[in-house]
C-alpha positions as CSV (number, residue, x, y, z in Angstrom):
1,X,0.0,0.0,0.1
2,X,2.8,2.3,0.9
3,X,4.5,1.8,-2.5
4,X,1.3,2.5,-4.3
5,X,1.1,5.7,-2.5
6,X,4.7,6.8,-3.1
7,X,4.3,6.2,-6.9
8,X,0.9,7.7,-7.2
9,X,0.5,10.9,-9.6
10,X,-1.4,12.7,-6.8
11,X,1.6,12.2,-4.4
12,X,4.2,13.3,-7.0
13,X,2.4,16.4,-7.5
14,X,1.9,17.3,-4.0
15,X,5.4,16.4,-2.7
16,X,7.3,18.0,-5.8
17,X,5.1,21.1,-6.5
18,X,2.1,22.1,-4.4
19,X,3.4,21.4,-0.8
20,X,6.5,23.4,-0.9
21,X,5.0,26.3,-2.9
22,X,1.7,26.6,-0.8
23,X,4.0,26.4,2.5
24,X,6.1,29.3,1.2
25,X,3.1,31.4,0.1
26,X,1.1,30.6,3.3
27,X,4.1,31.7,5.7
28,X,5.1,34.7,3.7
29,X,1.5,36.1,3.4
30,X,0.7,35.1,7.1
31,X,3.7,37.1,8.5
32,X,3.1,40.0,6.0
33,X,-0.6,40.4,7.0
34,X,0.1,40.0,10.8
35,X,2.7,42.6,10.6
36,X,0.5,45.0,8.7
37,X,-2.4,44.6,11.1
38,X,-0.6,45.0,14.2
39,X,1.3,48.0,12.8
40,X,-1.9,49.5,11.6
41,X,-3.9,49.1,15.1
42,X,-1.0,50.8,16.8
43,X,-0.9,53.6,14.4
44,X,-4.5,54.0,14.5
45,X,-4.9,54.1,18.2
46,X,-2.2,56.7,18.5
47,X,-3.7,58.8,15.8
48,X,-7.2,58.7,17.3
49,X,-5.7,59.6,20.7
50,X,-3.8,62.6,19.3
51,X,-6.8,63.9,17.4
52,X,-9.2,63.7,20.3
53,X,-6.5,65.4,22.6
54,X,-6.0,68.2,20.1
55,X,-9.7,68.9,19.9
56,X,-9.9,68.8,23.8
57,X,-7.1,71.1,24.0
58,X,-8.5,73.4,21.4
59,X,-11.8,73.6,23.1
60,X,-9.9,74.2,26.4
61,X,-8.2,77.0,24.9
62,X,-11.5,78.6,23.6
63,X,-13.0,78.3,27.1
64,X,-10.0,79.7,28.7
65,X,-10.2,82.7,26.5
66,X,-13.7,83.2,27.6
67,X,-12.7,82.7,31.2
68,X,-10.0,85.3,31.0
69,X,-12.6,87.9,29.9
70,X,-14.8,87.2,32.9
71,X,-11.8,87.0,35.2
72,X,-10.4,90.4,34.1
73,X,-13.8,92.0,34.4
74,X,-14.2,90.8,38.0
75,X,-10.8,91.9,38.8
76,X,-11.3,95.4,37.2
77,X,-14.6,96.0,39.1
78,X,-13.0,94.8,42.3
79,X,-10.6,97.7,41.9
80,X,-13.1,100.0,40.5
81,X,-16.4,99.4,42.2
82,X,-17.8,103.0,42.0
83,X,-18.6,102.8,38.1
84,X,-22.0,104.1,37.2
85,X,-24.6,102.0,35.4
86,X,-23.7,103.4,32.1
87,X,-20.1,102.5,32.4
88,X,-21.0,99.0,33.5
89,X,-23.3,98.3,30.6
90,X,-20.4,99.8,28.3
91,X,-18.0,97.4,30.0
92,X,-20.3,94.3,29.3
93,X,-21.0,95.2,25.7
94,X,-17.2,95.3,25.3
95,X,-17.0,91.9,26.8
96,X,-19.7,90.6,24.4
97,X,-17.7,91.7,21.5
98,X,-14.6,89.8,22.3
99,X,-15.4,86.4,21.6
100,X,-18.2,84.9,19.3
101,X,-19.0,82.2,21.7
102,X,-20.4,84.7,24.2
103,X,-24.2,85.0,24.2
104,X,-24.6,87.3,27.0
105,X,-22.6,89.1,29.8
106,X,-23.9,90.1,33.0
107,X,-23.2,91.6,36.5
108,X,-24.9,91.0,39.7
109,X,-24.2,92.9,42.9
110,X,-24.9,92.4,46.5
111,X,-27.6,94.5,48.0
112,X,-26.5,98.2,48.4
113,X,-23.2,97.3,47.1
114,X,-23.2,100.2,44.5
115,X,-25.5,102.8,45.8
116,X,-26.9,103.2,49.3
117,X,-30.3,104.0,47.8
118,X,-30.4,100.9,45.3
119,X,-30.7,97.5,46.9
120,X,-30.3,95.3,43.9
121,X,-28.7,96.0,40.4
122,X,-27.9,93.3,37.9
123,X,-27.2,94.6,34.2
124,X,-27.3,91.8,31.5
125,X,-26.4,92.5,27.8
126,X,-26.9,89.8,25.3
127,X,-27.4,89.1,21.6
128,X,-26.2,90.5,18.4
129,X,-28.1,93.8,19.0
130,X,-26.6,94.0,22.5
131,X,-30.1,94.1,24.1
132,X,-29.7,95.3,27.7
133,X,-32.0,94.3,30.8
134,X,-31.9,94.4,34.5
135,X,-32.0,90.8,35.9
136,X,-33.4,92.2,39.3
137,X,-36.5,93.6,37.5
138,X,-36.8,90.2,35.4
139,X,-36.3,87.6,38.1
140,X,-36.6,89.4,41.3
141,X,-34.2,88.8,44.3
142,X,-31.4,86.9,42.3
143,X,-29.5,86.6,45.8
144,X,-32.3,84.1,47.1
145,X,-34.2,83.1,44.1
146,X,-33.7,80.5,41.2
147,X,-30.3,82.1,40.1
148,X,-28.3,79.2,41.4
149,X,-25.1,80.4,39.7
150,X,-24.9,83.5,41.8
151,X,-25.7,81.8,45.2
152,X,-23.1,78.9,44.3
153,X,-20.3,81.4,43.5
154,X,-21.0,83.5,46.5
155,X,-20.9,80.3,48.7
156,X,-17.8,78.9,47.0
157,X,-15.8,82.1,46.7
158,X,-14.2,80.9,43.4
159,X,-15.1,80.8,39.7
160,X,-17.7,78.3,38.7
161,X,-19.0,76.7,35.6
162,X,-22.7,75.9,35.5
163,X,-24.6,72.9,34.1
164,X,-26.0,73.6,30.6
165,X,-29.5,75.0,30.6
166,X,-32.0,76.7,28.2
167,X,-32.0,80.4,28.6
168,X,-35.6,81.3,28.0
169,X,-35.2,84.8,29.5
170,X,-33.5,86.1,26.4
171,X,-33.6,84.2,23.1
172,X,-34.4,80.7,24.3
173,X,-31.0,79.4,23.4
174,X,-28.9,76.6,25.2
175,X,-26.2,78.2,27.2
176,X,-23.6,77.4,30.0
177,X,-22.7,80.1,32.4
178,X,-19.0,81.0,33.6
179,X,-19.4,83.1,36.9
180,X,-16.6,84.7,38.7
181,X,-16.9,86.4,42.2
182,X,-16.2,90.3,42.5
183,X,-14.2,91.1,45.6
184,X,-13.1,94.7,46.8
185,X,-10.3,93.4,48.9
186,X,-11.6,90.4,50.7
187,X,-15.2,91.7,50.6
188,X,-17.7,89.8,48.3
189,X,-19.6,92.5,46.3
190,X,-21.1,90.6,43.3
191,X,-20.6,88.1,40.5
192,X,-19.5,88.6,36.9
193,X,-20.9,86.0,34.5
194,X,-20.6,85.1,30.8
195,X,-23.1,82.8,28.9
196,X,-21.6,80.7,26.2
197,X,-23.9,79.5,23.3
198,X,-23.7,75.7,23.1
199,X,-24.9,75.8,19.5
200,X,-21.8,77.7,18.5
201,X,-19.6,75.4,20.5
202,X,-21.0,72.5,18.2
203,X,-20.4,74.3,15.3
204,X,-16.9,75.0,16.3
205,X,-16.2,71.4,16.8
206,X,-18.3,70.1,13.7
207,X,-16.2,72.5,11.5
208,X,-13.0,70.5,12.0
209,X,-14.3,66.9,12.7
210,X,-15.9,64.5,10.3
211,X,-16.7,61.9,12.9
212,X,-19.4,62.0,15.8
213,X,-18.5,63.9,18.7
214,X,-20.1,64.4,22.2
215,X,-19.1,67.0,24.9
216,X,-20.5,66.1,28.3
217,X,-20.6,68.0,31.5
218,X,-19.5,66.8,34.8
219,X,-22.9,65.1,35.2
220,X,-22.8,63.7,31.8
221,X,-25.4,66.0,30.0
222,X,-24.5,66.8,26.5
223,X,-23.1,70.3,26.2
224,X,-22.4,69.8,22.5
225,X,-23.2,66.9,20.1
226,X,-22.9,66.2,16.3
227,X,-26.8,65.6,16.5
228,X,-27.7,69.2,17.8
229,X,-31.1,67.8,19.0
230,X,-29.3,65.7,21.8
231,X,-28.0,69.0,23.7
232,X,-29.8,69.3,26.9
233,X,-32.3,66.6,25.8
234,X,-30.1,63.5,26.6
235,X,-27.0,62.5,28.4
236,X,-24.3,60.0,28.2
237,X,-26.2,57.9,30.8
238,X,-29.3,57.9,28.5
239,X,-27.1,56.7,25.7
240,X,-25.7,54.0,27.8
241,X,-29.1,52.8,28.9
242,X,-30.3,52.8,25.0
243,X,-27.3,50.8,24.0
244,X,-27.5,48.4,26.9
245,X,-23.8,47.3,26.6
246,X,-21.8,46.5,29.6
247,X,-18.6,47.3,27.5
248,X,-20.0,50.7,26.7
249,X,-21.0,51.3,30.3
250,X,-17.3,50.8,31.2
251,X,-16.3,53.2,28.6
252,X,-18.7,55.8,29.8
253,X,-17.4,55.5,33.3
254,X,-13.9,56.2,32.2
255,X,-15.1,59.1,30.2
256,X,-17.0,60.7,33.3
257,X,-13.8,60.0,35.4
258,X,-11.8,62.3,33.3
259,X,-9.8,59.8,32.0
260,X,-8.2,59.7,28.3
261,X,-7.8,56.8,26.0
262,X,-9.2,54.8,22.9
263,X,-11.6,51.9,23.1
264,X,-13.1,49.7,20.5
265,X,-16.8,48.6,21.0
266,X,-17.5,45.3,19.5
267,X,-19.6,44.8,16.4
268,X,-23.3,45.0,17.1
269,X,-26.3,47.0,16.2
270,X,-27.2,49.9,18.3
271,X,-30.6,50.9,16.7
272,X,-30.7,54.6,16.4
273,X,-28.4,55.2,19.2
274,X,-25.0,54.8,17.7
275,X,-23.8,53.7,14.1
276,X,-24.0,50.1,13.4
277,X,-20.7,48.0,13.4
278,X,-17.5,48.2,15.5
279,X,-16.9,51.8,16.9
280,X,-13.6,53.5,17.9
281,X,-14.3,55.8,20.9
282,X,-11.7,58.2,21.6
283,X,-12.0,60.5,24.8
284,X,-10.2,63.1,26.6
285,X,-10.9,65.6,29.4
286,X,-11.3,69.3,29.2
287,X,-9.3,70.6,32.0
288,X,-10.7,74.0,32.6
289,X,-14.2,72.9,33.7
290,X,-14.2,69.1,34.1
291,X,-16.0,68.5,30.9
292,X,-15.2,65.5,28.6
293,X,-14.9,65.2,24.9
294,X,-15.3,61.9,23.0
295,X,-15.5,61.1,19.4
296,X,-17.2,58.1,17.7
297,X,-15.8,56.8,14.5
298,X,-16.8,53.8,12.5
299,X,-14.0,51.1,12.2
300,X,-14.8,50.7,8.7
301,X,-13.9,54.4,7.9
302,X,-10.6,54.0,9.8
303,X,-9.4,50.8,8.3
304,X,-9.8,52.0,4.7
305,X,-6.2,52.5,4.1
306,X,-5.5,49.0,5.6
307,X,-7.9,47.5,3.3
308,X,-5.9,49.1,0.4
309,X,-2.7,47.5,1.8
310,X,-4.3,44.1,2.1
311,X,-5.8,44.3,-1.4
312,X,-2.4,44.9,-2.5
313,X,-1.2,42.0,-0.6
314,X,-4.0,39.8,-2.0
315,X,-3.1,41.0,-5.7
316,X,0.4,39.7,-5.0
317,X,-1.0,36.3,-3.7
318,X,-3.2,36.2,-6.8
319,X,0.0,36.7,-9.0
320,X,1.8,34.0,-7.0
321,X,-1.0,31.6,-7.5
322,X,-1.1,32.2,-11.3
323,X,2.6,31.4,-11.3
324,X,1.9,28.2,-9.3
325,X,-0.9,27.1,-11.6
326,X,1.4,27.7,-14.8
327,X,4.2,25.4,-13.0
328,X,1.6,22.8,-12.0
329,X,0.2,22.8,-15.5
330,X,3.7,22.6,-17.2
331,X,4.7,19.6,-14.8
332,X,1.5,17.9,-15.0
333,X,1.8,17.7,-19.0
334,X,5.0,15.9,-18.4
335,X,3.5,13.4,-15.8
336,X,0.3,12.8,-17.7
337,X,1.5,11.8,-21.2
338,X,0.6,8.1,-20.5
339,X,-3.1,9.2,-20.1
340,X,-3.1,9.9,-24.0
341,X,-3.4,6.0,-24.5
342,X,-6.4,5.9,-22.3
343,X,-7.9,9.1,-23.8
344,X,-7.8,7.4,-27.2
345,X,-9.7,4.6,-25.8
346,X,-12.4,6.6,-24.5
347,X,-12.8,8.4,-27.6
348,X,-13.4,5.1,-29.4
349,X,-16.1,4.2,-26.8
350,X,-17.7,7.7,-27.4
351,X,-18.1,6.7,-31.1
352,X,-20.0,3.6,-29.8
353,X,-17.3,1.1,-30.2
354,X,-17.7,-0.9,-27.1
355,X,-15.3,-3.7,-28.2
356,X,-12.4,-1.3,-27.5
357,X,-9.7,-2.9,-25.3
358,X,-6.5,-1.2,-23.7
359,X,-3.5,-3.6,-24.6
360,X,0.0,-3.8,-23.0
361,X,-0.8,-2.4,-19.5
362,X,2.5,-2.5,-17.5
363,X,2.2,0.4,-15.1
364,X,1.6,-0.3,-11.3
365,X,0.4,3.3,-10.3
366,X,-3.2,5.0,-10.7
367,X,-2.9,5.0,-14.4
368,X,-2.3,1.3,-14.6
369,X,-5.1,0.7,-12.2
370,X,-7.3,3.0,-14.2
371,X,-6.8,1.3,-17.4
372,X,-7.6,-2.1,-16.0
373,X,-10.7,-0.8,-14.4
374,X,-11.5,0.8,-17.9
375,X,-11.4,-2.6,-19.5
376,X,-13.7,-4.0,-16.7
377,X,-15.9,-1.0,-17.0
378,X,-16.6,-1.9,-20.7
379,X,-17.6,-5.4,-19.8
380,X,-19.8,-4.2,-17.0
381,X,-21.4,-1.4,-19.3
382,X,-22.5,-3.9,-21.9
383,X,-24.2,-6.1,-19.1
384,X,-25.7,-2.6,-17.7
385,X,-27.2,-1.8,-21.2
386,X,-29.0,-5.2,-21.2
387,X,-30.2,-4.8,-17.6
388,X,-31.3,-1.2,-18.3
389,X,-33.5,-2.4,-21.1
390,X,-35.1,-4.8,-18.7
391,X,-35.7,-2.3,-16.1
392,X,-37.4,0.2,-18.5
393,X,-40.0,-2.6,-19.3
394,X,-40.4,-3.2,-15.7
395,X,-40.9,0.6,-14.8
396,X,-43.6,0.8,-17.5
397,X,-45.2,-1.9,-15.7
398,X,-45.1,-0.3,-12.3
399,X,-46.4,3.1,-14.1
400,X,-49.4,1.2,-15.2
401,X,-50.0,-0.5,-11.7
402,X,-49.9,3.0,-10.0
403,X,-52.2,4.4,-12.5
404,X,-54.5,1.5,-11.9
405,X,-54.3,2.0,-8.1
406,X,-55.1,5.6,-8.6
407,X,-58.2,4.7,-10.7
408,X,-59.0,2.2,-8.0
409,X,-58.8,4.9,-5.3
410,X,-60.9,7.2,-7.3
411,X,-63.7,4.8,-7.3
412,X,-63.7,4.4,-3.7
413,X,-64.6,8.2,-3.5
414,X,-68.3,9.2,-4.2
415,X,-68.5,11.4,-7.3
416,X,-72.4,11.7,-8.0
417,X,-73.0,14.8,-6.1
418,X,-76.4,15.7,-7.6
419,X,-77.9,12.2,-6.6
420,X,-78.0,13.1,-2.9
421,X,-80.3,15.9,-2.8
422,X,-82.8,18.1,-4.5
423,X,-82.3,21.8,-5.2
424,X,-84.4,22.8,-2.3
425,X,-82.3,21.1,0.4
426,X,-78.6,21.5,0.0
427,X,-75.7,21.4,-2.8
428,X,-72.5,19.6,-2.4
429,X,-69.2,19.2,-4.2
430,X,-65.8,17.8,-3.4
431,X,-62.3,17.6,-4.9
432,X,-59.5,15.1,-4.5
433,X,-56.1,15.8,-6.3
434,X,-53.1,13.6,-5.5
435,X,-49.5,15.0,-5.1
436,X,-48.4,11.5,-6.2
437,X,-50.1,8.8,-8.1
438,X,-52.2,7.9,-5.1
439,X,-53.4,10.1,-2.2
440,X,-53.6,9.8,1.4
441,X,-56.4,12.5,1.7
442,X,-60.0,11.4,1.2
443,X,-63.6,12.7,1.5
444,X,-66.8,10.8,1.9
445,X,-70.6,11.6,2.1
446,X,-73.6,9.6,2.4
447,X,-77.2,9.6,3.7
448,X,-78.1,7.6,6.8
449,X,-81.7,8.8,6.7
450,X,-83.7,10.8,4.0
451,X,-83.0,14.0,6.0
452,X,-79.5,13.4,7.4
453,X,-76.1,13.6,5.5
454,X,-73.1,12.2,6.9
455,X,-69.9,13.9,5.5
456,X,-66.2,13.4,6.2
457,X,-62.8,14.6,5.2
458,X,-59.5,13.2,6.3
459,X,-55.8,13.5,5.9
460,X,-53.6,10.5,6.3
461,X,-49.8,11.1,7.4
462,X,-47.4,10.5,4.7
463,X,-48.2,10.0,0.9
464,X,-47.9,7.3,-1.5
465,X,-49.4,3.7,-1.5
466,X,-49.0,3.3,2.4
467,X,-51.1,6.4,3.0
468,X,-53.5,5.3,0.3
469,X,-54.1,2.0,2.1
470,X,-54.7,3.7,5.5
471,X,-57.0,6.0,3.8
472,X,-59.1,3.0,2.3
473,X,-59.2,1.3,5.7
474,X,-60.2,4.4,7.6
475,X,-63.0,5.2,5.0
476,X,-64.4,1.7,5.3
477,X,-64.4,2.0,9.1
478,X,-66.0,5.3,9.3
479,X,-68.8,4.5,6.7
480,X,-69.6,1.1,8.5
481,X,-69.8,2.9,12.0
482,X,-71.8,5.7,10.6
483,X,-74.4,3.4,9.1
484,X,-75.0,1.8,12.6
485,X,-76.4,5.2,13.7
486,X,-73.6,6.2,16.1
487,X,-72.9,9.8,17.0
488,X,-69.7,11.5,15.3
489,X,-67.8,11.3,18.6
490,X,-68.4,7.8,19.1
491,X,-67.4,7.0,15.5
492,X,-64.1,8.7,16.0
493,X,-63.5,6.9,19.2
494,X,-64.1,3.5,17.8
495,X,-62.2,4.4,14.7
496,X,-59.2,5.5,16.7
497,X,-59.1,2.3,18.6
498,X,-59.3,0.1,15.4
499,X,-56.6,2.0,13.7
500,X,-54.3,2.0,16.6
501,X,-54.6,-1.8,16.9
502,X,-54.2,-2.5,13.1
503,X,-51.9,0.2,12.0
504,X,-48.3,-0.4,10.9
505,X,-45.4,1.9,10.2
506,X,-46.8,4.7,12.5
507,X,-49.5,6.1,10.3
508,X,-52.2,8.4,11.8
509,X,-55.1,10.4,10.5
510,X,-56.7,13.9,11.1
511,X,-60.4,13.5,10.6
512,X,-63.5,15.9,10.7
513,X,-66.8,14.0,10.7
514,X,-70.2,15.9,10.5
515,X,-73.8,15.0,10.5
516,X,-76.0,17.5,8.6
517,X,-79.9,17.7,9.2
518,X,-81.1,19.4,6.1
519,X,-84.6,20.5,7.8
520,X,-82.8,22.7,10.5
521,X,-79.4,23.3,8.9
522,X,-77.9,21.8,12.1
523,X,-74.5,20.3,11.9
524,X,-73.4,17.8,14.7
525,X,-69.6,17.0,14.4
526,X,-66.5,15.8,15.8
527,X,-63.0,17.0,14.9
528,X,-60.0,14.5,15.4
529,X,-57.1,17.2,15.2
530,X,-58.2,18.2,11.6
531,X,-58.1,22.0,10.3
532,X,-61.3,23.7,11.3
533,X,-63.5,24.3,8.1
534,X,-64.4,27.8,6.9
535,X,-68.1,29.1,7.1
536,X,-69.1,31.4,4.2
537,X,-72.2,33.3,5.3
538,X,-74.8,34.3,2.6
539,X,-73.3,37.9,2.8
540,X,-69.9,36.7,1.9
541,X,-68.3,36.8,5.4
542,X,-65.8,34.1,6.2
543,X,-64.9,32.6,9.5
544,X,-63.6,29.3,10.9
545,X,-65.9,26.8,12.8
546,X,-65.6,23.4,14.1
547,X,-62.4,23.5,16.2
548,X,-60.8,20.1,17.3
549,X,-62.9,18.3,19.7
550,X,-60.2,15.5,20.2
551,X,-56.6,14.5,19.2
552,X,-55.5,12.9,15.9
553,X,-57.1,9.6,15.1
554,X,-55.3,6.3,15.4
555,X,-52.1,7.3,17.6
556,X,-53.1,7.3,21.2
557,X,-55.4,4.8,23.0
558,X,-58.5,5.4,25.0
559,X,-59.1,8.8,23.4
560,X,-62.3,10.7,24.1
561,X,-64.0,12.8,21.2
562,X,-66.6,15.3,22.0
563,X,-69.7,16.2,19.7
564,X,-70.2,19.8,19.0
565,X,-72.8,21.7,17.0
566,X,-73.3,24.7,14.8
567,X,-76.0,25.7,12.4
568,X,-75.8,26.6,8.6
569,X,-78.3,29.3,7.8
570,X,-80.0,29.4,4.5
571,X,-77.3,30.4,1.9
572,X,-74.3,29.4,4.2
573,X,-71.6,27.3,2.8
574,X,-69.3,25.1,4.8
575,X,-66.0,24.3,3.2
576,X,-63.8,21.5,4.7
577,X,-60.1,21.3,3.4
578,X,-56.9,19.4,4.1
579,X,-53.4,21.1,4.8
580,X,-52.5,21.0,1.3
581,X,-54.3,24.4,0.8
582,X,-53.0,26.6,3.5
583,X,-49.4,24.9,3.4
584,X,-49.0,25.1,-0.3
585,X,-45.5,26.7,-1.1
586,X,-44.4,28.7,-4.1
587,X,-41.0,27.8,-5.8
588,X,-39.7,30.7,-3.7
589,X,-40.7,28.9,-0.4
590,X,-43.6,31.1,0.6
591,X,-46.6,29.5,2.2
592,X,-50.2,30.4,0.7
593,X,-51.4,30.7,4.2
594,X,-55.0,31.2,5.7
595,X,-55.2,34.8,5.1
596,X,-55.0,34.3,1.4
597,X,-57.7,31.6,1.5
598,X,-60.1,33.9,3.4
599,X,-59.5,36.6,0.9
600,X,-59.9,34.3,-2.0
601,X,-63.3,32.9,-0.5
602,X,-64.7,36.2,0.0
603,X,-64.1,37.1,-3.6
604,X,-65.6,33.9,-5.0
605,X,-68.4,33.3,-2.3
606,X,-71.2,34.0,-4.8
607,X,-70.4,31.2,-7.3
608,X,-71.8,27.6,-7.0
609,X,-70.1,25.0,-4.7
610,X,-68.6,23.4,-7.7
611,X,-67.2,26.6,-9.0
612,X,-65.9,27.5,-5.6
613,X,-63.9,24.1,-5.1
614,X,-62.6,24.3,-8.8
615,X,-61.5,27.9,-8.4
616,X,-59.5,27.5,-5.1
617,X,-57.9,24.2,-6.3
618,X,-56.8,25.9,-9.7
619,X,-55.5,28.9,-7.4
620,X,-53.5,26.5,-5.3
621,X,-52.0,24.7,-8.2
622,X,-51.0,27.9,-10.0
623,X,-49.3,29.1,-7.0
624,X,-47.1,26.1,-6.9
625,X,-46.5,26.3,-10.6
626,X,-48.5,23.0,-10.9
627,X,-45.9,21.1,-8.8
628,X,-48.0,19.8,-5.7
629,X,-46.1,19.3,-2.5
630,X,-49.0,17.8,-0.9
631,X,-52.3,16.2,-1.6
632,X,-55.5,18.5,-2.2
633,X,-58.8,17.5,-0.8
634,X,-61.7,19.8,-0.7
635,X,-65.6,19.3,0.3
636,X,-68.2,22.3,0.2
637,X,-71.7,21.9,1.5
638,X,-74.3,24.7,0.8
639,X,-77.6,25.0,2.5
640,X,-79.9,26.2,-0.1
641,X,-81.6,29.5,0.3
642,X,-85.2,29.7,0.5
643,X,-87.1,29.9,-2.8
644,X,-88.4,33.3,-3.9
645,X,-91.8,31.6,-4.7
646,X,-91.9,29.7,-1.4
647,X,-94.3,32.3,0.0
């Protein structure tokens, strides 16, 4: 066995060509791609960290520039506390013009700090037209009221940044306030404040950054956001709750703690909260006020340059594989020259010369074994042709037998629908179409008395001859028991026991058995696990009736089947069907479904029962492109409407 392996063509090709070449290509490409990947990750991490720190430092400088204006104003007023109101307003207007981020500038003094006859004075200048108002007149006593920024600065004795808020007093814009205590020596005399517009802060960040960004206050509220609608309306904690990721929760904790770094959030869908896919989250603190800045960039955007390098590497791999193919082709052409003899023999066979024989076979490798096998194959082929002819004859006989079985099965099903009734009582029609030659579905109906019609529809598990045999046995049992005058529930109970005792191969039946009393329209039924029929009212409304009153028939012993009733009103139609209708599947795999059946019945409710049965059967066949996946059986019973001349 080892000698055959060493001298096989496959072994020669693997050892001499493929194995070393593929090993070299795999090692080279593996080391190259690993080096490229590790280097790219390090580069991207450092780049993202530098970019977010540059943004945070730039924002810190902007805020420091604003803070310097307020600090200088407070320092100046501490040295010159005796300025009149006009000079103070002019000072505020000058501050407003120094930085485009400033929305408003204000002063608020302690009671009687400026004038002995004026308790409170708080000038405030805002907007492009430098509108001026007195906060004392607008909000009342700001030293004790809702102006938290004043009271907090007075209590702390140092500059403070407020939480973001909506300034409804002026232009209803979102602002954050920087407030500085004014001191004359060691005595606190008031507060100088500047309001920064957060929308302009967001515009400043958006102008230099294509990725999503978020600026959070100490408490996590969004001070600036690439989605302006999030400012003041949401917080980092809200975003964490929406995402629902423990990894993102950990990142958020580091952001709020003032840490700096880069984190990669694993691939998942974040609905509308964050972009889908892996995210790189870079964050850094803003030192001046304890805010934090974070940027969110999709990994797909960052790795585009890496993809270009990988594509270049793959191009090199492709060229290498082409060279390997050329070498293999050249080498295999030398190794396979003996195959030409076999090829010539095959060509002779293709021309119909089955007496061809390969002579002088000396090789002991695969080619030698193949040539000997070819000679044996020709002998076997001749024998196979003879057997094939016999099998075709036998197949035709089987086809004839199956056709005869179908005809026999059809003869078991009643077909004279008009013989049961007159036009004043009811009309009935049924359809049975097999998915194969013979069906496991069946229907039956017969009169047990002049005014009582027994009807049944059933579906035997499985298909083919075995299901057809169970169908014939079940039909005979039901018919015999019904003729004895038993109720539907008793008939199903007895049928269940007989089938369970005699069944082979595990077949079972779902069965709906009804007894229709033509005088009253009352239907007494028992349903053994079968699909509930449809009731089509005379007005075209469609509903299901006759839910299961017991389990499937022929599987479990000592089963009880209850009787139930409903009434057909004049003009109502009862439509019984097997699962071949709702479970019909199109070539694309789509089920027809019960909703389509109901809509179809509503559209065709006015036709006769024959037209109704033929129409829905044709619809199901067309839906499956005439390739039935299951048997189709249908039975329609309509109570005749009263004659117009009956009165």
